[in-house]
N, C-alpha and C positions, 0 to 999 in steps of 0.2 A: 319847645315841646316836640317830641318825636312824631314822625309820621309813619304810616305803614311802609312806605318805601324806604325810610331810614332803617327800620328793622330788617326788611328784606335785603337791603344792600349789605348790612352788617353780616347777616347770615350767609350771604352769597360768598363772602370772603373766607377762604380756608384758614388763614391765621386767626381770624376772629373766632371761628368755630373751635379751633384747637385751644385757644386761650380759655374760652368758656368751658370746654371739656376738662382741662386740667384744674381750673379754679373751682370746678364743681367737686373735685376730689380732695383738694388741699389748698391751704392758704399759701400764696407765694408772692415774692417781690417781682418787680419788672425784670430785674437782672436774672433771677432764677427762671422766669418764664422764657426769656430770650435764650438762655442756655439750653433749657430742656427742649425747646422747639427749634433750636438752631436757626434763629432769625435775628436780624439786627436789633439792637436795643432801641434805636430810634423808631423803628417800625412797631416794636412792642409798645412803646409809650403812646404812639398814635392810636393803636388799636385799643389800649386801655382807656384812653380819653374818650373814644367813641362809645365803648361799652359802659363807661361811667355816665356819660351824657344820656344814654338810653336806659339808665337805671337797671342794667343787667348784671353789673358787678358793683362791689362796694369796697372802699378802702377800709380795712379792718383795724389796722394799727400802723404806727410809725415807730421804727426802732432807730435809735441813734447808733451810728457806726463809730468805729474807733477814730475816724477822722472828724467826728462831730457832725456829720451829715445825717439827715433824716432819710431812712429807707422805708418806703411805704409797702405794705402788704395788702393783697386783694383776695377777695372771695366771690364766687358766683352767687347771685341771688336767684338763679333760674332753676326750677325743677323741670319745666317743659315749655316749649314754644310751639304753637301751632300756627302755620301760615296757610291761608286759604285764598285761592284765586277763583272768582266766580263772576261771570257776566262782565268781564273787563275790570273788575274791582279786586284789589288786593287787601286782605285784612289779616290780622293776627291776634292771638291771645297768648298772654304770658302767665304761666303759673309760677309764682315765686315761693321761695322758702318761707315757711311760717315761723313765727317766733319760737313756737314749741320745738320745731326741728332744730333750731340753733341751740336751744338748751340741751336737747338730747345729744347733739354732736359734742357740745362742751362736756357734758357728763361722761360720754364715751371716752373722750380724750384724757380725762383726769381720774377715772374710776380705778385704774390699775395702779 
């Protein structure tokens, strides 16, 4: 189970924030994320693992490549994260995408 400091540590990392930002806009694979952000693939996979463990992103699909390997795609689950520090205590709230929002996004993608 994540703690307040786990979320704070993740948000303190620039790459993690960048990954959350681009996955909030579109569904991407780890390789696509690494290329877009110009970061090593190994770093990307570590950040993805952290974000998955914190339930901030989700694997949305696995596509088989021509080589027969599975390529996972991810999407952010986060609408907003609020971090609060008061009287020596750190706390946070996460507002996640609701199911209705997912359906609207899907409809927008296929309506044309």
